[in-house]
N, C-alpha and C positions, 0 to 999 in steps of 0.2 A: 569482475571489476568492483573495486571497493569505493567507499565514499572518498577516500584520499585520492584514488585514481581519477575519479570524476572531477574533484577539485583541481588536480594537476592539469587535466585536459582543458577545462574551462579557463584556467589561468593562462595556459600557453596560448590558446586560440584568441583570447580577448585582450591579453596584456594587463589584466587586473591582478593585483597582488593576491596571493593565496589566502591570506587572512580574511580579506573582504569576501572572496568567493566562498570560503568555508562558512562564514557568518550567514551569507545569503542562502546557501544550501541548508544549513541547520534551521534557519528561520522558515524556509519553505516546508521542511519536514514537520516542524512544529505546527504550522498553520494547517497542514493536511491532517495531522493527528487530532488537533483541537476541533477541526470541523467535523471529522468522523465521530469523535466523542460526543458532539452535540447533534448527532443525527443529520448532518448536512453533507451531502455528496459533493465531491470536487470533480469538476469537468474540465479537462484540458483538451481543447479542440486539436485534432491531428495526432494526439498522443494516446489518450484514454481517459477513463473515469475511475476514481477511487470511490467506491460505494459501500454502503452498509447492507449486508444480507442478513435476513432473519432465518435462523435454523429452527424448525418446528420441534416441539417436544417429542421425545422418543423413549422407548423402553430399551434398556440394555441389561446385560448380564454381568454380574461379578462372579467370574468362574472360580475364584479362590474360595469364596464363601458360599457359592451355589445359591445366590440370591438375585432377585430382579430389582433393578433400580430405575428410577425415572430421571431422565436428563431433561431439565426444563428448557423451554424455548429461550434462545439466546441470540445475540447479534454478533456477527463477525465482519471484519473489514475484508474487502475484496477489490481486485483491480480488473477492470474490463478494458482491454486494449481497443483503440480505434481501428476502423477498417483499414486506413492507410498504414497504420503501424503493423497490423497483421499481414498485409500484402508485402511489406518490406521484409518482414521476418521470414516469410514463406519462401522467398527467392533462394 
């Protein structure tokens, strides 16, 4: 399902025009991205949480040059589904 499909579904079920729904969906995604960029997790009860995870430093190999490199600690975004969400998907 694409963003356009989501906008169409919401528009059909609510009767709100597609332009307004698209603006709302875009704004929602902007808020989630901005919050995660500012190290703030986003919690949506019954759906899940958008969280920031920290990957620890690790050693890796560059096999083409036969060297060892250090990958520094860094943050990545992650999604953790709610229990209700997981139960619905497992059916």
